[in-house]
N, C-alpha and C positions, 0 to 999 in steps of 0.2 A: 237572863230572858226563862220567863215561863210561858208556855204554850199549851191551850188545851184544845181538844177535839171532842165536838159534841156529836154523837152518833146515836140516835135515838131507836133505831130499828129494833126489833126483838130477836133474840136467837142468838145462836153459835157462826152460823153462817154468814148473817149480814155483817155480822163485826169481821169476821177473817175477809170478805171481799174488800172491806174499807181499807185494811192493811198497808197494801201497797201507797196509799194515797198518806197517811198518817207518818209512813216512812220517808216519802219525799218531802213532807213538811220538815218532818226531824233533819234529813240531808241539806236541806235548803238553810236551817237555822243553826245547826250545828248542835241540838239540844233533844233531849229524847222529850215526846210530847205525852201529857197525860190525857186520859179519856174519859169522858162522861157517856156512860152506857149504862143500860137496863142491867138490872144481876141475872136475870137470866141469859145473859150473854155468855155468862161464865169466863169473860173475860181474865179475871183474876187467875184461874185455872190453867189457862193455857198461855198467856204472855207475861209470866212469873221471873222468866228469863231473857226475854226477848230485850234487848238492848237501846232500841228506840223509840221504847215506851217508858213513860215515868210512873206517873200514880195511876190507879183504876178507881173512879168515884163512881159509885153508883145513883143512877137516876132512878127515883123511888116514885114512878108514877105509872099507873096502869088502868087500861079503859074499862075495867071489868070493877075493880076492886081499889076503893079509896084509899089511896097513900100520899105520902107526906110531900109530896113535889104536885101532887093535885090539886086541881081548883086556885081559887083567887089567893088562899094563904100558902099554898105550894110554890106558887109564882114568887112571892116575896122570901118565902123560906130557900127556896133552891139559889135564888140571889144571895141571900147572905151566906147558904154553905161555900157558893164560889168564890165569893168576896175575900173569905180566909185564906187561897191560896195565892192572892196578889199575881193572877194571870195579865201577860201584857197583850196576848193576842188569843184570839179565839177563830178555828174553822166549824163553821156549822153545816154540817152535811145534810141539810133540809130547806126547805124553804118556809118554816115557820116565823111568823112573828115574834113568837112568845119567847123563843132563845134568843132572838135580837134584843129584845128589850131587858131580858133577866141578863144579857151579859153586860150591856149599859149600865145597869143598877149595880150590877157587880164591880162597875169599875174599871171593865176592859176597856183599854183604848183604841185596840185594833180589832175591828169586826170583818170576817171573811166569811161570805155566806153564799148558799144555792139563790138564784132571785126569786123575791116572796111572792108568795101565792099562788107557785106553780106545781104544787103535789099531784093534781090529776092526771092519771096515766104517766109520771115521771118513770125514766127508765132507772134501772137500780144502778149502773154505772156511769152512765155519759155526763150528767151534771157533774160527778167529783173529776171526772177528767178536766170537764170546763174548768171549774174552780182551779185547779193546781195550775193549766195553763194560764188563765187569765193573771192570778194573783204572783205565780212562781215563775212561769216562763218555761213549765216542765211540760214538755210533748208526752212523753212515756213514762210508764212507771213499771217497776219490775213486779212479779208473780208476789204474791201473798207471802211473806214470812214469818214464820214462827222458828224461834230460837233455844235450844235446850242443850244444856252442858253435856258434852260426850261422855263426861266420865259417869252419868248418871245411865245413858245409853248402854255404857259398855256394863253397867253394873245388872243392869234389865238381863242383856243378853245372857249373862253366866247365871243369873237367878233362874232364868227358863229355860236353859238349857239349848238356845237358841244357836244352829247350827248352819254357818254361811254356805255349807256345800247344799243344804238343802233350801226347796224354793218355799220361804217364807211370805205369806199370803194375809194380808187384813182381808176382811171379809164385813163390810159395813152394812147387817143384814136388819138393821132398824129402821128406822123412818118417823116421821112426826105425825105422819096420818096413814091409814090403812090405805090409801090408794099409791102409795109412794112404797111400801114393802113386796118387793119381788118375791112371790113363792120361793120357798123351799127347794120345789125340784128343781128351779132354774140353776140355783147355785151347786146341786148335788150334781147336775149335770156337768158342770165346769169343774166341780172338783174332779170325776171320774176321768175327764178329760187331762185334769194336769196330772194325776196319779200314774196316768200310763205315760205321761210325758216327762217328769222327773219326779224325785223325792219330795213330797210337799208338806207345808206344814202349816195349819191353819188359825188363824185367829179371830173368834167370833164377837164381833164388836155391837152390842146393843143395848137398849135401855130393859128396865122392869116391868114395862106395859105387859099386859096377860097377852097380847096376839104377838108382841116381837118374842116373849118368852117362848110361844109354840112354835116360832120358827128356829129358834135357837134351839129346842129339844128334838126337832125335826132333823136337823144337822147333825147336830151332838151325839143322839141315839142311833148310830149307823156304824157302817165299817170305819169311816173315817173317825170314830170318838177317840182313838189314841194318837190321833193327828191333830185335834181340835186343842184349842185353850179358848175357853171361854173370859168374856172382860166384863161378863155384865155386872161384878161385884166391886169394880174400882173405880174410882173416880176419873176425871180427865186427866189431871196432872197425873196419875200414875199409870194410864194409857200412853201418854205421850213417847215414853222412851220404848214400849214395846212397840207402836206404830214404827217412830224411826229404824228401827231393827227388821221392819218388814223390805221385801225386794219389792212388793207391788200390792197396791190394793183396790180392791172391785166391791163397788159401795153401792148403795142406794142413794138417792137425795137424801142425806142425812147429816148431821155434824160430823160424822166420821171420814166424808169425801172432802169436807172441806177442811179439816185438821189436819189429814195424811196429805192431801197435795201440799198444803204450806209448810208442811215441814219435808217436803222435797221430794215425796214419794210418788211416782206414777199411779195415777189413780183412775181406774176404770170407773167411771160414774153411769148409774141404770136412770135414764132420766122417762121416768113414765107417768108422770103428771104434774110438772112443774114447769116452769119457763125454761128453756135451753141455757139460757147465760148462767143460771143457778151451778150447772157443771160443765163449762166449757170458758170460765173468765180467765183461767192459770191455763199456761201452756202443758202444766202438770196433768190436765186432766183429758180424759179421753171419752168423750160420751158415745153412750151405744142410745138408741132410741128405738120406740117399738116398729115391729115391722108395719110394712103399711103409711108409714107417717113421714111425712119431710121434714118435719120440727116438732115441737112439743111445747105445751101449756100447760094452764090450767084446765082441767075437766079433760085432758087427753085420755085419762083412764087407761093407760096402755101396760099395767103392769104384768098382765097374762102374755103381752106380745112382745116382750124381750126375749130374743133367741139368745139362746146358751151359745150356737155355734157364734153368731155375731161376736159375743164376749171373749170366747177362747181366740179366735182370729186376731181380735184388737190385743189380747194379752201376748199371743206368739210373736205379731210386728212390734211391740215393745220391749222383750226381752232379748228379742233377737237383733 
């Protein structure tokens, strides 16, 4: 039996969010599941050792740049590409008629999908829960899980001289947009408090964006320089074992918050300008929202109101 799951949202976070439902399908039928995802999901970089995942197939479709699977020709090209795999079942995690018809043309006999034409204001997780309940009779799903070989994790610890006697902290200081990036002074405040608590080491995770690099520099070029390890020159596959060696993570709403929590690391998520669900869907996530807010969503713009004292208190409650 060969099963396909179609998840056409963009980015790492959305892919990680759907992993529990993919795993539930795999467990139900006793086979790993192939994924059709966009290349910017980076799924092949973090799911390469996860045993409930089979093949990663890239959906080459973009709203801004015409790609292979866009338009009328792309419709039939994708159907042709999928037909080669001889899938028996497909689970479509969206309400698009396009993917339903493509699956039919690809010869997939059993099609399970969200209700058609209900995309507007659709909740990120609830329809996925409904589909596994309706078709698989599964009430609850696990946390997202990314698997990685323990030998790689141990080798990473040796290579970076990671000491279990220290508190090893992942700091996810990047972010896909400026309103999600918490100022460096907030992280520095927490680092100061941690240093007074226990000997600590900080792994700084960010991208190459100019503004992200500025925050990295502001953290790295301080008295904590000797205690910091910058991860910006590593790809995702290379960062996974390092993250796995950390005791705890403190992350903006960035790909690293999703990756660390899915690796089983307790992750404090700093939610400044994104719906709270993106930082609270896993029991490994501990959200901190801006002072004065009861919740957080798009346009909350609360990055300057994330209280370092609340981050520290949350951290103490986790490690104790």
